[in-house]
NUNU-590535 format. One record per residue: z, y, x of N, C-alpha, C in turn; residue in one letter. Coordinates in pm, whole numbers, plus 50000, padded with zeros to 5 digits. Each point is the difference from the previous one (the first is absolute). Layout:
<pts>
ZYXZYXZYXA/...
</pts>
This chain:
<pts>
271334846355280500404996749859501515001349986X/500465001949876501415000649970500574985849997X/501234998650038500634986749988500074995749860X/499994986749976500044994549861501355003849943X/499965005049875501255002949926499964993349873X/501214997749946500084992649876499865009449881X/499044997349913499825007949881501204998349913X/500525011249944501194999049914499784990449888X/501024993349957500024990349891499014988950028X/499794996050125499034989550034500534991850108X/499724986749991500404990950106498924999050105X/498875005949974498834999750092500085011550096X/499884997150130500005010050099498615003150054X/499485012149984498695004050053499955014650027X/498965004550064499865013750034499385008049881X/500765008749933499435007849893499065010650058X/498744999849949498995009250050499585010549893X/499894995549877499495008349895500924999349879X/500045011149926500865000249876499105002049880X/500294991949897499355002049866501085005349906X/499675010649929500925005149898499284999649865X/500634992049910499484998749863500805009349908X/499405003249887500715008349905501264993449954X/501065008149972501264993849964499984992149867X/499015002949914499894993349874499024988649997X/499564995650126499084988950013500654987349945X/499254992249921500524987749937500254989250110X/501024992149977500344989650098498874990050021X/499284996749890498904990250020498845005850083X/499865013549992499015006450085500414999950149X/501275002150022500524999350137499854986050059X/500434989849921499924986350046498584995950027X/499065004349911498544996850020499525006250129X/500285013050024499515007150118500514993650127X/501354997450004500584994050119499424986350029X/499714992949892499414986750018498565000950057X/499255009749954498665001850051500015004650149X/501015008150038500105004550138500394988350091X/500824990949950500504988750083499064988350008X/499124998849892499114988349991499134998750123X/499654987550040499044997950112498675006349972X/499285003150108498705006149981499024991149926X/500024987250023499064990849932500254999949850X/501185004349952500275000949859499805014249945X/499405008650086499755013849953501135009850026X/501034995850076501145008550027499785007450136X/501045008050032499965007750125500704992750115X/500824990049965500754992350096500885009150089X/500735008249936500925009850066501414996949962X/500945005250076501454998649968500445012549922X/500734997949896500485011549920501374996749936X/500905009550010501314998649941500415013749935X/500824998649898500475012249937501165006550079X/499945013150007501015008050076501205001849913X/501194996950056501225001949921500395014949990X/500955002749915500455013749978500945004650110X/500414991250087500915003150106501445000349953X/500925004050085501444999649964500295010549896X/500474995949881500345009349899498855008049948X/498804993849993498805006449954500125005649863X/499375011549972500035006449875499064993649902X/500324999049871499124994049904498845009349971X/500105013050034498905009049982498844997550095X/500244993250113499034997550097499044989249950X/498755001250036498974990749956500204986650072X/500244989549925500254986750065498724993050048X/498805005549954498754992650022499335004750133X/500744998950109499405002050133499934986550069X/498884997150062499774987150065499495001750142X/500544991950090499655000450141498944989650023X/498965003250071498864990850027499844997850150X/499814988150040499774996950139499034988350007X/499874993950119499094988850018500384992150124X/499624987150001500134991950123498975004650104X/500284997250125499095004550104498624994149989X/499904987049969498734993649985499195006549895X/500685004249891499335006149885499465013950045X/500815007250082499515013250044498844998850095X/500024989750084498884998150092498694996449928X/500114991049899498824997249919499535012449922X/500995007949959499655012949931499275009550091X/500425000250130499355008850097498514996250017X/499764986949995498594995250007499225004249872X/500674999149887499395003049872499535014749992X/500895009250047499695014249993499115004650114X/499644991350090499085003550109500685008750109X/501244997650032500765007450095499404998150140X/499755010550074499514999550139501165000950095X/500074991550101501085000350102499344998850136X/500765003350103499464999350135499894985950047X/498804996250048499734986350050500454999250146X/499994988050048500484997450138499075007050103X/498735002649969499105007250093500115015149985X/500895005149914500145014349984499195006549887X/499074992049939499225005249890500764998749870X/499575006949896500644999949867499204990549914X/500644989649941499274989649923500754997149869X/499294995449903500654996349875500904988050022X/501235000749948500984990050022499644987349918X/500164988550061499884987349928501134990750043X/500584992749906501084991050032499594988950095X/498704995249986499574989750088499935004350147X/499765012750020499905005450135501205008450046X/501104999049927501085009650017500605000350142X/500004988650073500614999850132499175007350106X/498735003649964499135007450090500195015149986X/500865004149915500235014249982501205004650082X/499875011950058501085005750083501275001649916X/501164998150065501295002149936500364989849892X/499174989849987500394988849904500794989750080X/501264999749972500924991050071500794991649901X/500184987350039500774990749915499374998949862X/500805002749894499454999049866499365013049950X/499975009950088499365013049963500845008249913X/501354998550009500915007349909500175014750043X/499385003950113500045014350038498555005550020X/499004991949957498615003650022499555011349913X/500454999449874499625010549905501065010749990X/499575012549989500985011049980500494999249854X/501155007049977500575000249866498975006349899X/499345010850048499055006949910498844990649965X/499584991650094498904990849970500534989249900X/501194995250020500564990049906500125005949859X/500435012749990500105005949865498645002749942X/499025003150079498605001749948499524986749948X/500264989350073499564986549958500694996149866X/501255002649985500704996749877499425008149885X/499755013250024499345008249896498714994649960X/499214995650095498704994049970500114987549914X/500944991750038500244987349924500475003349854X/500875009549984500435004049868498865006149918X/499145008250063498895006249932499004989949955X/499814989550078498994990049967500554988149912X/501245001949952500584990649909499325001949862X/499264989849951499145001949888500464991549876X/499725005949885500314992249876499154987749989X/500604989649941499174987749979499604999049853X/500754992049925499684998349853500965007649912X/500875008750059500915007949914499225010949930X/500365002449875499305010249918500815013350009X/501314999450027500805012150015501244996550083X/500675010650041501234998150079501104994549906X/500644989150039501034993849911501065010549958X/500255000849871500995009349946499455014149978X/498745002650044499395013049986498594998349939X/499844997149874498694997349939499025011350015X/500505012350018499105011550010499315000450138X/500564993150102499464999550135499044988650013X/498735002349960499024989150003499594996650141X/499694987050019499534995350128498634993749992X/499225002050102498634994850002499844990450114X/499364988349981499864990250110499355006250122X/500624998050116499455005050127500425013850031X/500725006949915500365013950027501355000850068X/500215010750080501245001450076501195001849906X/501034991750020501225000949920500805012550033X/500155002750129500805011850041499415013049951X/498715001650006499365011949954500195001749847X/499954988949929500175000549852501395003749965X/500994994450074501415003449975500275014950029X/499325005350106500185014150030499425009149891X/498804996649957499355008549898500764999849866X/500774988949972500694999149875501495004650014X/500395004950118501345005450020501074989350015X/499624987050009501004989850019500484999450150X/499025001750090500405001350140500085014350040X/501175004750038500235014550026499435003550140X/500384992150098499525003150139500104987650085X/499115000150104500024990150109500075007850127X/500984997950089500035007350120500564991450114X/499555002650125500524992650112501335005950046X/500864991350055501305004550049499925005750140X/500875010150028500175005050136500744989450083X/499715000350132500784992050093500845009950085X/501295000249974500825011450049500015001250150X/500114989050075500065001350147498685005250057X/498924994549953498665004650046499735014149958X/500445003749884499845014149953500815009850085X/501204995650044500815008750089499315002850130X/499384988950053499305001450131498815008949988X/499244998049889498835008249980500345014649976X/501065002349919500465013849974500385007250125X/500694993150090500455006250126498795003950087X/499064990950016498895003050086498935009349936X/500115001849868498965007449930500405015049970X/501185001749946500405013749962501355004250032X/500904990750027501405004250026500175006050141X/499174995550087500065005250138498845009950022X/500355012950002499015010450019499484999950140X/498684997450016499434998850134498545003149991X/499435004250115498545002050009499334987750044X/499554992349907499324987750031499194995549878X/499194989650021499204995049888500884992049907X/499514999249874500734992149896499904985250036X/500954991849958499894985550030499134993549887X/498655002050016499064995849898500044984949977X/500114992550110500074985349986501234995349922X/501115007050025501224996949930499915003049852X/499355012349974499805003949858499094990349929X/498934996150073499114989649938500724986449978X/500814996650095500754987349983500965000049881X/500575012149973500955000649887499415003849869X/499035009450005499455005349872498544995949973X/499314994850103498634995749980499005010150050X/498694995950001498965007950065499695012849925X/499995000249867499675011649929500965011950031X/501284997250009500985010050028499905004550142X/499794990350093499915003250140498715008550033X/498954997749926498795008150019500205014549958X/500785001749890500315013849955500775007650112X/501054993650053500785006750100499205001450133X/499124990350022499125001750120499085011749982X/499445001949879499145011449974500745013150007X/501215000349943500845012050008500305003850144X/500294990350084500245002550142498785005150068X/498904993149974498685003450063499615014249962X/500105003449870499645013049947500865011150070X/501294997050020500875009650062499575002950148X/499784989350071499575001450141498575007250011X/499184996449902498685006450002500065014849969X/501075004549937500145014349966500585008050122X/500514993250096500645007350117499025009250070X/498694995250034499095009850065499775012349911X/499824998449870499825011449909501275009050004X/501144994250004501245008250006500155007550132X/499644993350112500135006150132499035011750014X/498804998549937499075011450006500405010649904X/500564995449887500345009449892501075009850033X/501064995550078501115008950031499595012550076X/499314998550121499575012550066498985008349926X/499144992649926499025006549917500685009249899X/501064994849939500725007049896500765012050059X/500594997850122500805010450062499145012050048X/498844997050057499215010650066498955006149907X/499644992849887498975005749907500555001449860X/501285003649990500645000649864499295009549909X/499555011950045499365009149912498484999650002X/499454991950091498544999750009499454988749922X/499825002249872499574989649908498564994650026X/499235007950075498604996950021499774990850118X/501054997450077499854991850121500424985549977X/499404994249901500314986149969498814990450019X/498935004850058498804991850012500194988050093X/500615002350120500254989250091500934989649943X/501025004249933500934991249935499334991749890X/499125006149926499294993449893499054989250058X/499355002950110499104990250064500854987850049X/501115002950064500864989250047500494991449881X/500305007149887500424993049880498974989649951X/498775004250008498874991549954499964987150082X/500055001150132499884988250084501254991249982X/501155006949997501324992449994500044991149875X/499685005749878500214991749878499004988649990X/498905000650075499044989249998500514988850101X/500335004250119500364990050105501244992249960X/501015006849950501304992949975499824988949896X/499155002049898499824989949901499234988150052X/499065002550086499244988850062500854992050094X/500855006950075500934993150090501064992149925X/500435005649884500974992949920499494986249953X/498714999549963499454987549955500074989550108X/499735004250124500114990350111501484995850019X/500915009649993501434997250015500534990349895X/499615003249872500424991549891499454986050005X/498764998850052499364987150021500774991650100X/500425006450109500784993350101501374995249946X/500635008449919501254996349935499774987849905X/498975001149916499744989549904499644986950062X/499335000450114499674987450073501274993550060X/500845008450059501244994850065500954994949888X/499875005149878500904995349891499384988849918X/498744996550028499344989049934499465002949862X/499725012849970499465003249868498515004050004X/499455001550119498655005250014498954990049943X/500244987150027499044989749959500474992349871X/501105004449952500584992949883499175002649878X/499684989249930499205001049879500835005449879X/499425008749920500685005649892500144989549888X/501234999149945500224989949898499305003849870X/499634990049921499375002249871500965008449914X/499485010549946500845010049927500174995649855X/501224998449961500334996249861500105012949914X/499854999049868500135011849910501405006650017X/500075012949977501275007650003500894994749889X/501345001450020500934996249890499775008249874X/499615012850013499835008649884498674999049934X/499074991850052498684998749943500094991949869X/499275004949896500004993449872498625000049939X/499724991349907498704998749939499884988249908X/498814997149958499774988649909499914987050086X/500624989549956500054987150070498634994450018X/499624996450124498724994250027500054991650131X/498784995950048499984992150125499425007950116X/500715000150112499505006050120498864991850060X/498795005550010498864991550048500164995650149X/500895007250075500164996650145501044988550012X/501155001349928501054989750021499944989449893X/499325002949889499954990649886501304999749919X/500965009050035501315000049930499885008949877X/500934997349905500085008549885500905011950034X/499535011849972500745012350029499545011449915X/500785010849986499505011749923498815006850068X/499045003749923498805006550050499875013649921X/499455009950073499795013249934498605004950043X/499385006949905498665005050023499995010250111X/499014998150096499895010150101499445013649950X/499144998749889499455012049935501125008049938X/500934993649936501145006849938500855007250109X/500124993250110500785006550111499285012350052X/498684999250021499245011250047499985011549907X/500004997049869500105010849899501335007050006X/501074992250022501315006250012500025009250125X/499394995550109499995007950122499265013149984X/498734998849944499135011749995500225009549881X/500474994249888500225008049880501415005349983X/500964993750068501405004549985500565004950134X/499994991050099500655003050127499275011450075X/498694999750006499265010850069500255013649935X/499855001249869500335013049937501425004650026X/500924990250000501415003950025500165005350143X/499364993550095500115005150140499375013950010X/498925001949934499315013550002500925010549938X/500664996449888500975009249935501095003550093X/500524990050070501085002550097499595009250113X/498754998450049499415008650102499885014349948X/499615001649872499915013149939501405006849990X/501014992149961501385005449996500505004350141X/499594991750097500375003450137499365013350045X/498735001649960499295012450029500645012049927X/500484998049883500645010449921501315003850066X/500734990350046501285003150069499725007250129X/498914996750068499615006850124499715014849971X/499315002749888499725014149970501315008049969X/500954993549936501315006649975500655003050132X/499874990850098500595002350134499385012450063X/498645001849990499375011350058500415013049934X/500244999649872500525011849928501395003450048X/500854990250025501315002250062499905005750136X/499084994750072499755004650144499595014150001X/499095004149908499575013849989501085009449963X/500924995749904501125008149959500945002150116X/500294989850076500935001050115499435009350106X/498674999650023499375008450098500075015249954X/499835001849869500035013749948501385006250012X/501024991949972501415004250018500265003450151X/499534991750085500275002150143499295012350050X/498735002249952499255011650047500605013149952X/500614999849881500605012549944501235004550081X/500854990150038501205003350072500354988450097X/499424999950121500234989050094501445000050049X/500734989249966501384997850054500124985750042X/501184996250056500244986350035499894990549880X/500555004349885500044991249887498654998849932X/499195010850002498614998249950499204991550095X/500305000550123499364990450098500314985849968X/501284997149966500434986649960499264996349870X/499865009749913499374997849863498604994750019X/499325004150108498614995050018499914985450011X/501024993250046500004985050015500414992849876X/500635006949904500514993449881498904993749913X/498885006949973498964993249920499494987050062X/499844999850132499524987950068501044988649991X/501265003250012501084990049988500024994549858X/499995008749899499994995349860498794991149978X/498835004350051498764992149981500084986850065X/500604999250120500154987150068500924990749922X/501125005349943500854992149918499254994349877X/499265009449934499234996249882498964989250031X/499365000750117499024990750046500684985850006X/501154999250066500724987150005500384994749871X/500405008449905500394995349866498784994949926X/498885007550011498794995749936499474987050058X/500094998250134499574987450059500874988349949X/501305002549982500854989349951499714996249854X/499855010149915499704997649860498604993149985X/499075005050080498644993649992500004985850046X/500884997050099500074986650048500394990549894X/501015003749917500444991549892498874998349893X/499345010749972498905000249905498834990950052X/499725000950129498944991750059500344985249992X/501294996750025500454986149995499844994749854X/500435008649905499914995649857498514997649962X/499165009450040498524999249961499394987650068X/500344997950128499404988650072500494986849937X/501254999549962500534988149933499294998149866X/499795010749923499304999549872498554995150012X/499385003250116498594995850020499884985050010X/501134993450024500074985349998499084993450110X/500255003450123499234993750108500574985950026X/499074990750017500364986050012500684997150133X/499495006050110500524996650132500845011450052X/501004996550081500865009950060499275009550093X/499014994950073499215008250093499255010749923X/499394996249884499235009449918500955010949946X/501214995549956501065009249951500355010150106X/500254995050124500445009150105498895009650042X/498774995250004498875008750034499825011349903X/500084996749874499925010649893501105010050006X/501214995050024501185008750011499895009250120X/499604994350114499885008150123498945011149980X/498874996249934498975010149978500475011549914X/500664996649889500505011049910501025008650070X/500914994150070501105007550066499445008550113X/499124994450081499465007250114499165012549952X/499164998149901499205011049950500925011549952X/500994996849918500875010849949500855006550108X/500584991550089500855005550102499215008650100X/498814995850030499175007950091499715014049934X/499544999549874499665012649935501275008749978X/501094993949960501185007349973500645006450122X/499894993050118500635005250115499125009450083X/498684998249994499085007450089499135010149926X/499935000149866499095009149927500285014350033X/501305003850002500355013850029499605004550140X/500114990450094499675003250145498465001850006X/499224991549935498545001749997499645013449941X/500665003649893499695012849930500295011950089X/501124999750068500425011050087499055000950116X/499614988450059499134999350119498595005149971X/499394994649889498565001749985499645010049882X/500915002549912499725009749890500585013650039X/501305000150040500695012850034499745003250149X/499744989850085499795001850142501145008150063X/501184997049966501235007150049500744989950095X/499755001450130500584990350091501525001750016X/500465012349984501455002550007500764993349888X/499455001149875500584993749885499864984650010X/498864995150058499804985750016501084994450094X/500295007450105501014995050096501374999849933X/500365010349924501295000649935500124989149896X/498964997949919500044990049893500084985850055X/499234997350113500014986950056501384997050058X/500635009250067501284998350060501084997649891X/499925008249894501024998549891499864986849925X/498754996349969499794987449931500394987950084X/499675000250127500334988950088501494998350019X/500705011350027501424998750028500794996549870X/499625006249891500724996849873499754985949960X/498794995050009499724985549962500774990550089X/500145003150128500734991150092501484999749965X/500575011649965501425000649966500254991749870X/499165002549900500094992749873499864984950019X/498994996050080499814985750023501164993350070X/500555006950099501194994350068501164998449905X/500185009949909501114999449902499774988149901X/498764999149950499704990149899499944986050059X/499594998750122499764986550057501224995250075X/500825008750056501114995250086501385003149940X/500255012749979501385003949959500354995149860X/499135001649905500294996149861500174984249990X/499044992250053500244985249988501264995750074X/500315006450115501184996450076501265002549920X/500065012049938501195003649919500164990749879X/498904996549934500114990949884500434986150046X/499494995650117500374986350048501455000250044X/500515010650059501385000250040500944999549878X/499605006549894500794998649876500104985849949X/498814993150000499984986349956500824991150093X/499895002350132500744991750093501515001649986X/500485012649980501425002649985500474993649878X/499235000549887500394993549877500194985050016X/499004993650070500094985550025501194996850083X/500225007850109501104996950090501375001849932X/500135010149911501215001349924500304987949913X/498934994649942500174987849915500484988150083X/499454998550119500414988950088501405002050045X/500375011850047501305002850057501124998449893X/499655001949877501004998149894500414984949989X/499064991550037500254985649982500594993650126X/499515004250117500504994450127499665009650114X/500824999150105499715008150118498784994450075X/499115008550036498814995550079500005007450130X/499424993950101499875006450123498945010849993X/499985008850099499035011249998498574995149990X/499325004549895498564997249982499734985149975X/501044991549986499764986249978500244996449854X/498944995549931500084996649862499764985449981X/500654993849898499674986049969498544999249959X/499404988250007498624997949967499635005749860X/500794996349899499755004349864499975015349990X/500975006650068500035014549995498835006550076X/499644994050108498915005250081498664999049922X/499804988949930498784998149919499985010149891X/501165002249932500015009549886499845014250047X/500525002750120499855013250060498495002950026X/499294990150058498605001850025499185000449870X/500454993049899499314999949872500035014149938X/501115007550023500205013449952499255010750082X/499544996250118499345010550084498655003449940X/499505011950037498715004849951498894991050052X/498994997649919498854991950037499005008650081X/499624994150118499005006850077498614998749940X/499345011349968498764999849926498734999350087X/500194997150127498844998650088499745012850076X/498904999750081499725010950092499125010649939X/499684999249871499055009249935500465014850025X/501195003449966500465013750011500095004450146X/500334990450083500125003850147498605003350058X/499004992049966498675002850049499465012949935X/500365002449874499525012049928500575012750075X/501254999050037500595011450071499345002750132X/499674989250076499305001650127498605005449978X/499344995049892498685005049966499985015249981X/500965005049923500065014449977500355007950116X/500914994350090500365006650128498735000650092X/499274989650005498744999150076499035011149948X/499975002149868499155010149942500445013950047X/501285002849998500515013550044499635002850145X/500104989150085499665001850146498545001350023X/499194991149941498604999350032499145010649930X/500405004549878499215009349928500155014450043X/501265004650014500205014550021500935003150116X/500394990150081501015003250101499485009550105X/498675002150011499435009350097500525014449973X/500295003249879500565013749968501514999950002X/500664988150009501464999350014500314988850097X/499905002650130500104989650105501334992549997X/501055005849942501324993149998500014988749900X/498964998349918499974989149901500214986750066X/499324997850111500154986550072501444998450048X/500645010850050501334999150054500974996349879X/499835006449882500834997049889499814985549952X/498814995550004499694986349954500634989750096X/499935002950130500634991550104501504998849975X/500645011649979501444999749973500254992349868X/499225002249899500184992749873499874985050018X/499014995950077499744985550020501134993450079X/500565007550094501174994450075501154997449908X/500335009949915501054997649904499614989549897X/498724999249970499474990149900500244985850054X/499804997950126500214986550062501464996049977X/500915008950027501424996349986500414998749854X/499545009249916500434999349859499344988249929X/498764996650033499374988249937500634987450049X/500334999450130500664988450056501384997849933X/500745011049986501294999549933499904994849856X/498995005049924499824996349867499714984849992X/499114995250087499664985849998501184991350025X/500905004550087501124991550045501215001449907X/500225011649939501245002649929499905003449855X/498875005149953499835005049865499324990349907X/498894994250050499174991549911500294985050016X/499644992649895499974985450017498964996750105X/500204988750062499024995250098498704996449925X/498855005850039498764996349934499434987050055X/499114993149923499374988650048499005003950108X/499824991350097498975002050099498605000249939X/499185009750041498655000949948499004999050117X/499304988750019499064998950109498925010849990X/499745006750112498985011050001499345000450132X/498695002450002499275001150124499665014950034X/500205008849902499725014550022500765007849893X/499785013449995500665008049901499185001249871X/498944991749991499294999149873499235012949959X/500125003149873499205011049939500455013250063X/501185001150064500435012650058499165003250122X/499444990350068499105003150113498805007849951X/499454996049887498855007249941500395014149956X/501275001549943500495012649956500135009850119X/500544995950110500155007950117498665003850061X/499034990650001498675002950048499305010249912X/500204998849867499405010449907500615013350028X/501285000450026500645013450034499475005150130X/499664991450094499485005250130498555005949979X/499244994149907498665005349973500155013849933X/500925001549906500235012849934500495010050103X/500784995350103500505009050100498855005650087X/498944991950023498845005250076499405011549925X/499764998149865499445010949922500865012449997X/501274997849983500955011249991500105007950131X/500084993150109500175006650132498715006950039X/498814994049967498725006250035499885013249913X/500444999749877499955011649917500915011050047X/501234996650050500895009250058499455006450127X/499314991650083499385004950120498935010049965X/499154996549898498915009249958500555013249945X/501214999849946500565012449942500695008950104X/500224994850118500795007450101499225012150046X/500675011250025499325011650053499274997550134X/500544990950078499324996850132498614994649971X/499824991149910498734993949971499085009549921X/500605007549905499235009649925499365011050088X/500615002750116499515010250087498604996350055X/499734986750010498684995450043498925001349894X/500365002449881499065001349886500285012649922X/499855011850062500415012449934499125004249882X/498774995050001499095004649892499634989549897X/500074987550038499534989249912501134990449963X/500545000749883501034990549954499404986249973X/498725000149960499314987049974499934991550126X/499635006450110499944993150128501364994150036X/501095007549978501334994950028500324987849917X/499645000649872500274988449911499224987650046X/498685002350036499144989150040500514993650132X/500485008850091500504994450132501344992449972X/500795004949912501294993449973499754986649935X/499054999049905499674987749937499404990450099X/499135005150089499374991150098501044994050093X/500955008950046501064994850094500864989849925X/500365003249871500804990649924499354986649982X/498664999749974499264987149992499964992950132X/499825007750107500024994050129501304993650041X/501135006649961501324994650025500274987549915X/499525000349874500134988149916499224988450060X/498785002950045499214989350071500734995250119X/500555008650080500794996150121501164991649958X/500655003649893501204992549954499604985449966X/498854998349926499614986649964499454992250119X/499365006750091499564993650125501224995050081X/501005008150002501244996650072500644987649939X/499944998949865500614988549934499254987350036X/498705000750033499264988350041500194997050149X/500175010750083500194998450143501344993150029X/501045004649930501304994650023500234987549911X/499904987750052500114988249918501384998849939X/500104995149876501264998449931500864989250061X/499334989650056500704988550056499845000350151X/501105000850079499914999850147499274987350046X/499335001750120499164989150056500754987350019X/501245000750056500714987750028500414992549872X/500195007449889500334993249876498704994249941X/498885006950012498734994549954499734986650071X/500244999050129499784987950074500874988949948X/501305003049972500934989849955499614995049860X/499585009249914499554996149866498734991750007X/499085003750086498774991650010500284986450055X/500944999250102500334987050054500614990949892X/500885006349918500674992249896498954995049896X/499085008649967498954995849908499154989050057X/499655000550128499244990050068500764986549999X/501275000450029500774988150008500144993649858X/500045008849895500104994749863498704992549960X/498875005950043498714993949970499844987050076X/500444999950126499884987750074500924988849943X/501185003649957500904990249938499394994749868X/499335008849924499334995949875498874990150030X/499235002750110498924991150035500544986250039X/501104999750078500574987450041500504992049879X/500585007549905500534992949881498834994149915X/498945007249992498844995049924499364987750073X/499905001050131499484988850073500884987549994X/501335002150001500904988749983499884994349861X/499885007949900499864994949866498684992449983X/498945005150059498674993049994500074987150074X/500724999450115500154987750077500754989349917X/501065004349938500844990449916499204995049882X/499165009149941499174996349887498974989550043X/499385001850121499004990850053500634986650023X/501254999750055500704987450028500274993049864X/500385007649899500314994149872498824993749938X/498785005950016498764994649946499614986950073X/500245000450134499634987950077500964988149970X/
</pts>
């Protein structure tokens, strides 16, 4: 934990963990009411947290927003909050158990008052949970803002966010811990595993699982890359000799996903999220509807017709997605016209420059694909928001589905057309290489270089402001300036785009890499740079995100498994089309198709059998979970027997 520091303009000394930024035109009565609700004891409906306003600093500008507030908590409050959110910690016997204040001294690493028991990320997550569960009582609206209606039992923070009164809530970085993490993570170039436990300690399980998957995926690609290099060197012009590589591809993409589930389960157990119960999901801040009563909670809240939502999905969103797919197909046909023109120019007069011209259509098409993906992403977010999903999980599932379908079609449609309609393996190899390399260059520019450049401009601007007022030591800013610097940093939007990029790279490798063996090598190199660029962004470019407890990679596991099923069909079809296999069926194409389909069905059956043979949860973790469940049942029995005994004594 960071040492306690004094919040500017405050006589109270506490550890600032979270920052609240309200709009600059927020009424004073609204500010006073919100701070009062945050400070009130829990029995009075408050959050019982510490909060103070951040000062403008030495010579602060009047243009700066004065409505920034530092939030912290006493240690006893954080420990009771850890019990409320169901935090799992390591018990004295080495097992992972739900933390309880009554049993706190039986947990490992709990010493003295427990002031070092919780990580800073866990403390910030607890504070966010307490703020999110701060509910309106008998207020009809936010004081001073009559347009911001309040409903009894509804989250105050979510309402303030949806009405634009609360601009942002973000956790503060801890500079010393961040320096140590940065050094061990990306500043020291070395061949070693990532410090996943340190990443989890600082950023939480959701972020650590992403980097764990990125690392696992990179190592899993090494066998493909090692086989691909000699295969590429010795069979460069023999496009028909890809059968063995395709068969290896089939087994590889099945096994790595099954082994990942075991690895992620081990990580989740060691981090205490495997057995953690999912919290009751509240409505999204953007959800709106007619005021009514929730039959589950009995609280008054906006309700919207599920039928209306389904009509929006099937009558508006679905046709829009189909229209976008048609536009993508139209762009693909323009690409093939450009490709044909470049080939005709090269055939007429083969020169070095006409040889270069052959790659231009693919490069232009790859750039257009990235632009279309970006534009479609914004459209998909707008449509999914308009559909008015009540829960964040429903919103995310719908958004993932829309984006995955379009990105898959947009990125791979041309490759499928070349492979199975044109049956031109030379063009398939060239197109795959160009699309893969161009997309990697564009992604690195958009994800690393551009955010870094923008953040450096913001940092220099802030440092110039500070240095005009007083001399500061290198990289040392006063608290007020550090908070405002972090408030200006870009907001991390989650792992969605990162997983999407890995999903598309997995597609390039698993679907068609048998005709371009260097695909795995290029993806390995991309992933190595991705580790360093993503680590750099997390530490230097973005605000610190709140910890998100996670036991797995969620819906992305299903997406990767779906891709592996499509890879079976694709590779079997490529095997069936190879001259080597066709030689066995010189007279009957029907027999070739039937054999190909039979082998494909057999491999799919093998894939699903393999998923049952390889258990998702390792045996030693199954035993620990069963033992914990047994002990919980025994404790419940003893409690009931004790209650029955006391009741009998009371009657006598």
